[in-house]
C-alpha distance (Angstrom), angle and dihedral (degrees) to the residues before:
residue distance angle dihedral
X1 . . .
X2 3.80 . .
X3 3.81 106.3 .
X4 3.81 93.2 -159.1
X5 3.80 91.3 55.6
X6 3.81 90.6 47.6
X7 3.81 93.0 49.6
X8 3.78 91.2 46.3
X9 3.79 90.2 53.4
X10 3.80 90.6 46.4
X11 3.79 93.9 50.7
X12 3.78 95.6 42.4
X13 3.79 91.9 47.1
X14 3.80 91.7 52.5
X15 3.79 93.1 46.2
X16 3.79 90.6 55.6
X17 3.79 99.3 40.5
X18 3.81 101.6 47.3
X19 3.80 94.0 68.3
X20 3.81 111.6 108.2
X21 3.78 109.1 -103.6
X22 3.77 143.7 143.5
X23 3.80 94.9 -78.4
X24 3.79 95.1 47.9
X25 3.80 91.6 45.7
X26 3.80 89.5 53.0
X27 3.81 92.8 49.9
X28 3.81 90.7 47.5
X29 3.79 91.7 51.5
X30 3.79 92.6 48.8
X31 3.79 90.2 48.2
X32 3.78 91.6 52.4
X33 3.80 92.3 49.3
X34 3.81 93.7 41.4
X35 3.79 89.2 -126.4
X36 3.82 113.3 159.8
X37 3.80 90.2 -46.2
X38 3.80 96.5 169.5
X39 3.81 93.6 48.4
X40 3.80 92.6 47.4
X41 3.80 94.2 47.4
X42 3.80 91.7 46.2
X43 3.81 91.6 48.5
X44 3.80 92.1 51.8
X45 3.80 93.2 45.7
X46 3.82 94.8 47.2
X47 3.81 90.1 47.2
X48 3.78 88.5 54.5
X49 3.80 90.2 49.2
X50 3.80 91.3 54.3
X51 3.81 92.4 47.4
X52 3.80 93.8 45.6
X53 3.79 90.8 51.9
X54 3.78 88.8 48.5
X55 3.79 91.8 50.4
X56 3.78 96.6 45.8
X57 3.79 93.7 47.5
X58 3.79 107.8 34.7
X59 3.82 117.9 -4.8
X60 3.83 94.3 127.8
X61 3.79 95.5 53.8
X62 3.81 92.7 49.1
X63 3.81 94.4 57.1
X64 3.80 91.6 47.5
X65 3.80 95.4 48.4
X66 3.83 98.0 41.3
X67 3.81 109.0 38.2
X68 3.82 90.7 159.2
X69 3.81 92.6 60.8
X70 3.81 95.5 82.8
X71 3.85 98.8 59.6
X72 3.80 91.9 40.3
X73 3.79 92.1 53.1
X74 3.79 93.5 43.3
X75 3.80 97.9 52.0
X76 3.79 95.6 35.5
X77 3.78 90.7 50.4
X78 3.80 92.1 45.9
X79 3.80 91.6 52.8
X80 3.79 92.9 49.7
X81 3.80 93.9 47.1
X82 3.80 91.5 48.2
X83 3.80 91.3 54.5
X84 3.80 93.1 44.1
X85 3.80 90.4 49.6
X86 3.80 90.1 52.1
X87 3.80 89.7 53.5
X88 3.80 90.8 52.9
X89 3.80 91.2 48.6
X90 3.81 91.0 51.4
X91 3.79 89.0 49.3
X92 3.81 89.6 53.5
X93 3.82 93.3 47.5
X94 3.79 97.4 43.8
X95 3.79 98.0 38.5
X96 3.80 111.6 122.7
X97 3.75 95.7 -172.9
X98 3.76 147.0 4.6
X99 3.73 135.8 -85.0
X100 3.79 108.0 -58.6
X101 3.80 99.9 -130.6
X102 3.78 89.9 -168.4
X103 3.79 89.7 64.1
X104 3.78 94.4 -115.3
X105 3.79 93.8 135.2
X106 3.80 90.3 58.3
X107 3.79 125.6 -142.8
X108 3.78 125.6 -89.8
X109 3.83 111.2 -89.8
X110 3.80 114.7 -84.3
X111 3.80 101.7 -109.7
X112 3.83 98.1 48.6
X113 3.80 87.3 47.6
X114 3.80 92.7 52.0
X115 3.81 92.5 45.3
X116 3.81 90.1 53.7
X117 3.81 90.4 46.1
X118 3.81 92.5 50.8
X119 3.80 92.2 46.2
X120 3.81 92.9 50.6
X121 3.79 89.2 48.7
X122 3.80 103.0 41.5
X123 3.82 98.9 34.2
X124 3.79 93.1 53.4
X125 3.82 110.5 93.6
X126 3.82 90.4 -162.3
X127 3.80 87.9 68.8
X128 3.80 89.6 58.1
X129 3.79 91.6 46.2
X130 3.81 91.6 53.2
X131 3.79 100.2 40.2
X132 3.79 107.6 25.6
X133 3.80 102.1 31.1
X134 3.81 107.4 27.4
X135 3.80 99.5 34.0
X136 3.78 90.3 38.8
X137 3.79 90.8 53.6
X138 3.80 95.3 45.6
X139 3.80 92.0 48.5
X140 3.81 89.1 65.8
X141 3.81 87.4 70.3
X142 3.81 87.7 71.2
X143 3.82 104.6 56.0
X144 3.76 110.2 -166.3
X145 3.81 91.2 10.0
X146 3.80 99.3 69.7
X147 3.80 89.4 116.9
X148 3.81 91.4 57.6
X149 3.80 90.5 49.1
X150 3.81 91.0 48.8
X151 3.82 91.3 48.3
X152 3.80 90.3 53.9
X153 3.81 91.2 51.2
X154 3.80 90.9 47.9
X155 3.81 90.6 51.0
X156 3.79 89.8 54.2
X157 3.80 91.0 53.0
X158 3.80 94.6 51.0
X159 3.79 92.6 44.4
X160 3.79 95.0 47.3
X161 3.80 99.9 44.9
X162 3.79 95.5 46.1
X163 3.82 91.2 45.1
X164 3.80 90.9 50.1
X165 3.79 95.3 44.5
X166 3.79 97.5 46.8
X167 3.80 96.1 31.3
X168 3.79 89.3 59.2
X169 3.82 88.3 70.9
X170 3.80 88.8 73.9
X171 3.80 88.6 62.3
X172 3.79 94.8 55.3
X173 3.83 95.2 99.0
X174 3.80 89.0 57.6
X175 3.79 92.9 49.8
X176 3.78 91.5 47.3
X177 3.80 82.6 83.5
X178 3.84 111.2 89.9
X179 3.80 94.3 -136.7
X180 3.82 93.5 51.8
X181 3.81 92.0 50.1
X182 3.81 92.3 49.4
X183 3.80 90.6 48.4
X184 3.80 90.3 51.8
X185 3.80 92.3 50.9
X186 3.80 90.3 47.5
X187 3.80 92.1 47.9
X188 3.80 91.5 50.4
X189 3.80 89.9 50.4
X190 3.82 90.0 51.5
X191 3.82 91.0 49.4
X192 3.80 91.6 50.3
X193 3.81 92.6 49.7
X194 3.78 93.6 44.7
X195 3.79 91.0 53.4
X196 3.82 91.3 45.0
X197 3.80 90.4 51.4
X198 3.79 92.4 48.6
X199 3.79 90.2 51.9
X200 3.81 92.1 53.9
X201 3.81 98.0 40.5
X202 3.79 98.4 36.1
X203 3.79 97.0 52.7
């Protein structure tokens, strides 16, 4: 395995994934609430793996064969993020307390959580831009070592999501304060709407 290709994939993957977005906000929120953190992190990481493989192997052919995919993903993703942002805003407005760090509030059941996680991941065109298009394009700079580049990018995804999900637990004392929890919910709503607006306007 070419170490330079692996490290390039690792660095590029991290540079793309650390930006605050809908997926990262979701993982952070689940980490703070202690809601199925492992399952959520694993779902996000495995989704990235699938998209990275897709990008490294066949991103060019997909765009040529399915020209309608871009507008469908943009507007579908925007609609989902707008609704999800509204739910976060309502949570901030109606909240009567803070995050229960003892776990008394209980997490959302597993399957609804995973469905929301998958929707935020797979309905967000920015995810495809980062993984399929950008990483797929850059991987062509390492002919014969695309697998090493892809492995580096996959490593960055696993490392980042699990660090974010489990690292969020250290912030629980802060979000035990009602105002901090409401601000987080409001900030997540703003992020969701900003991304939704960029998808509609930037198409």
